[in-house]
N, C-alpha and C positions, 0 to 999 in steps of 0.2 A: 554666429548662432550658438556654437558650443561655448564660447567665452561668456555669453550672456547667461546661459543655463548654469554654468559654474558659479558665476557671480551671485545669481539668485540663491543657489544652494548654500553658498558660504554665508550669505546674509541671513538665511533661515536658521542656520546653525548658531550664528552669533546671537540672534534674538532669543533662541531657545535657551542657550546657556545663561544669558542675562536674566531671563524670566525665572529660570530654576534657582539662580543665586538669590534673586529678590524674594522668591517664595521661601527659601531656606531662612533668610534673615528675618522674615516676618511671620513664620509659621508657629512660633511658640505662643502658648496661652499666657505667658508671663512676660513682663517687661525685662529688658536687658540693660544693665548698667554700662556706662561708657568709661567708668573710672579706671579700668585696666588698660585703656589705650594710652594713658599718659606715662609710658615706661619705655625704656630702651633695652636692647639686648646686644651685647658685644661678646666677642670671643677673645680670650687671652690665655697665654701659656707662659708660666714663669720659667726662669732660667733653670736648666737641668741640674745645676749644682745645688738647688734648693729642694730637690726631690731625692728620696732615698727609699729603695725597695727593701723592706725588712724581711718579709716572709714570702715564700713561694710554695706552689704545689699544695695549697690548702683545699679543703673539701667543702665548698659552698659556705664560706664564712658569712655570718649574718650580723652579729652585734659584738661590740667591744667596750670594755670599761677598765678602770685602773684601780688596783689596790693601793693603800697608802704608801707601801714601800716602792711604788712606781712600777711594779710588774703589771702587765696587761693580761686580762682574762677575757677570752672570746668564745663565742659559740660557733659550731658548724652545724648546718641545718640537718644533716642525717642523724645527729644525736650526741655529739661529743663536745666537751668543753676543753679548750687548750689554753696555753699560757705563753706570754712573751716575758723574757727576763728583762732586767733593767736596761740592757743594751739593745732591746728590741728583737732578740733572737728567740725562736720557738724552743721551748724546753721539752722535756719528756713527760711533763704533766699531761694526763689524759683521763678525763672523767666521762664515762658513758652513762647516758640515761636510756635504759633499755625500752621503756614504754613510749618513747618518742615515735610518732607516726610521720614518716617523711613522705608526704603526698603532695604533689603539685607545689604550691607556695607554702604549704604547711611543714612543720618540723620543729626543731629546736631554734627558737627565734631570739627574742630579746634577753639581755642580761644586764644587771646593774648591781653595783657594790653599794652597800648601805653607807650613807654619809657618816654614820656613827660606827663604822666598821671596827675601829680601834677598840671599842667597848664591847660590841655585840657579835662581831665576826660574821655578819649576815651577808649572803649573796642571793639574789633573786633571779629566777629565769621564767620565761614564758615559752610554752611548747604545746604542740598538737599531739593528741592521743586518741585512741579508740575506746568507746564505751558501748557496752551491749552489742558486741560484734562489730559491725561496720560503721556504727555511728561515730562521726568525727567531731571532736570537741577540742577546746583549748583550756589551759589552766596556767595560773601563776603559782610558782612554788618557791619557798624559801629554804635555803640550806645554811648550815653553819660551817665556816671554813676552819679546819683544824688539821695541823700538821700536814699541810699540802694535800688535804683531802676535803671533800664536801660530805657532811654528815647531817643527821637530824632533819631529814626532809619533812617539811610542813606545807600542806596545800593551803594557800591563802584565798584564792578566787578560783572557783571551779565551774565547769560546765558552761564555759563561754562558747557559743555556737561556732562551729568550724566547718570547713569544706576544703576541697582541693585548692580553691582560690579564695582570696579576700579574708585572711585571718588576722590582719593588723599585726600586732606582735611587739611593738616598741614599749619598753618600760623604763621610766626614769623617775628619780626623786625631784620634786619641785622645790623651790626656795622656801615653801611653807612647811617642808618636812614630810609631806604626804607622797605616796607612790602613785604615779600617773600611768595608766595602761591604755594603749590604743587597741581597739578591736575592730575587725572588718564586719561587713554585713553577711559574710558567709554565703554569698551568692543568693541571698534572700532579702532583697532591698527593703521590703516592708518592715523588717526588724529594726532598721535604723531609726524609724519614726516612733517606735514603741519605747517609751522612756523606761519601761520595766524590763526590757530585754537587755542582755549584756552585749548584744551585737551592734556594730555600727556606732560605737561610742568612744569617748575618752572617759575612762573610769578614774576615780580618785579614792584611795583607801589608805588606812594606816598600816603599820608594820605587822598587824595581825590579820589583815585582809578585811577589816571592818570599814564600812563607809565613813568618810570624814564627816564629822558632826554637823558641819555647815554646808554639806552638799545640797543642791537646790531641790531635789525631789525625794528626799528621805530614803535614798538608796545609793548605790555606787556610782550612778551616772553623774558626770560633771558637765559634759556637752554631748549632743546627739545629732542625728542626721548626717552621719559620716558614712562614706562608702568603703574605703580601705586606707585608713591613715597609718602611715609608717614612720613619720618623723615628728618629734616634738622638741622644743627648746624654748628657753626663757631669755629675754634680753635683760639689760642692766636695770630696767625699771620693773622687773619681775613679771613682765607681760608674756604670756604663753602664745607661741605660734606653732602651727601644725602644717605638715605637708601631706597631701592626700591624692591618691590615684583616682582619676576620672574614668569614664567609660570610653576607652580607646584614645580619647583626647580630653581636653578640658580638665587637666590636672590642676591642683589648687595649692596656694599658700593661704592659710586662714589665720586671722587674729582671733584667738579663742576667748570667749566670754563665758563665765560660769552660768550654766543653764541655757546657753545658746543652742539654737536649732540651725544646723548648717545645710538643711534642705533636701539632702538625698533621701529618696529618689524623686521628690516633687520638683526640685529645681537642680540645675547643674551649671557649672561655669559661672558666667556673669548674669544668669537669669536671676530675677528677684521676685519675692512674694512677701507680703506683710507677715511679720512674725518669724521670718527666716533670714539668715545672714549669708551674704554673698562673699566670695573670697576677695582678698585685697589684690590678688594676682592669679591669673589662670593661663594655661598654655594655649588657649584657643584650639584650632584644629590640629595643632602639633601635639607632641607628647613628651613629657619628661619622665614619666613613671617614677615619681620622687619617693625616696626612702628616707634613711636616717638624716637628721638635721642637727646643726650645732651653731650657736652664736659665738662669734669671736669679734670683739671690739664693736659690738652692735651691728655686725654684718652677719646675715643668716646664710650659712653654707649648708647645702643639702645635696644628697646623692641622687644621681639620675641613672636609672636602669636603661630603659629604652632611649633615654636622652644621651646616654654614653658620655657623661661629663660630670664634673663637680661644679655645681651651680652656686653662685654668690648673689644674694639679694640685698641691696642697700634699700632700706625701707624708711621713708620719710612721710608720715601720715598716709595719704593715699597714693603716693608716688613710689614706684618700685623700679629701681635700676638693676637690671639682671645681667650678670656676666657668666659666660660659660668658660670653665677652665679645663684643659686637657681633652677637648672635644675629640672623640673617637680614638684617644690614645691608649686608654686602659680598658676600654670596653664598658661593660655594665658596672655601675658603682652602687653598692648597697648601703654603706654606712660611712659617716664621717664623725669623728670624735676628737675633742680637744684633750690632749694629753697633759700630764703634770709638768711637762717641759714647755708648755704653751705652743706646741706644734700640733698640726692636724694629722690624724691617722685615718686613712681611707681604706675601706675594704672593697675589693672587687667581687663580682658575682657572675663570672663567665662560665662556670662549670655547673650551673643550675639547670641545664637543658635548654636554655633560651638564648645563650650567648654563643660566641665563637671563641673558644678558649685557645690561648697560645700554649706553647709547650710547658710553661711554668706557672700557669694559672691554677688556682686563684691566688691573690696577693694581698698583703697589707703594705701600704705605702705611707711614708712619713713626709709631710710637706710643711714648709715654713710659710705661714700665711702672711708674715710681714713683708714678703717679697711680691705679694700680689698687688 
């Protein structure tokens, strides 16, 4: 009798779980694409001889770029800009931006060196600050590099909505010569669908901060409907791709089209709706928390924070073959950049309050991608 009762109870539990999962899979008002199921995920760790730890004991490094003389210049989220010499060692260069507001995911974020640096000496940064007391905003600022100092501060794009989370923050020059800026929804998802808001967007401006003349909406917006994009990079065909944080899961890799609407908050993950663009790959119920991204030989490498790995995506039309490198080895990974030596430079983010730092975190690590 007891055995029969146990069997009945187990059967009820199994049926309940099955019904719940079926409901979850069919509860959306929008259709779900199956194109993200045609992919593989593997783990791979290169030989240790192809890995070099350059810098240690850093304070939440966020973004890195290189000067023409091969020195690296990088941001630390609390508000300082530091430098690597040509050998990859941290120098005594230290530039503080006092108005940076280090709050949650906000602070001193993206940095990029102008492609015409030899002529204009421009360096650009993205950071969070306070306006009118406790109001949190973001801005993009241009400096001129002079005698190992940053001078002539010029605000290019201001009053980007900010919050303790979802500030975006990546800035890069595209192959068209314009500056691309990723912005988060600042914890107000409706702003992402407002094409006149600076939040939840990829912006595209010139060196003076003016909208590119052929932008789709006669403003700075290049694409919209983003939640918290933190990685952008172009392949050899000049096609822009983006990595984006989803809500706890459903992180995304998107192929970006000018004027495209990427759906947040109306759709997420592989959901679809007319007039909105679904990702070419999403994490499903898992999470990558993707950040900086960089193409190398048409392979998209991107940093994983909660994913605690360096991800590599081989993209062929709608097929994405995904590989995890260094899974759980270096903890949270914030940025990946291709250096002038054709090696990848990886920034960890274990001292940001969300990781478990080792005794010498955070780090900058140099990796030979040819060995992958």
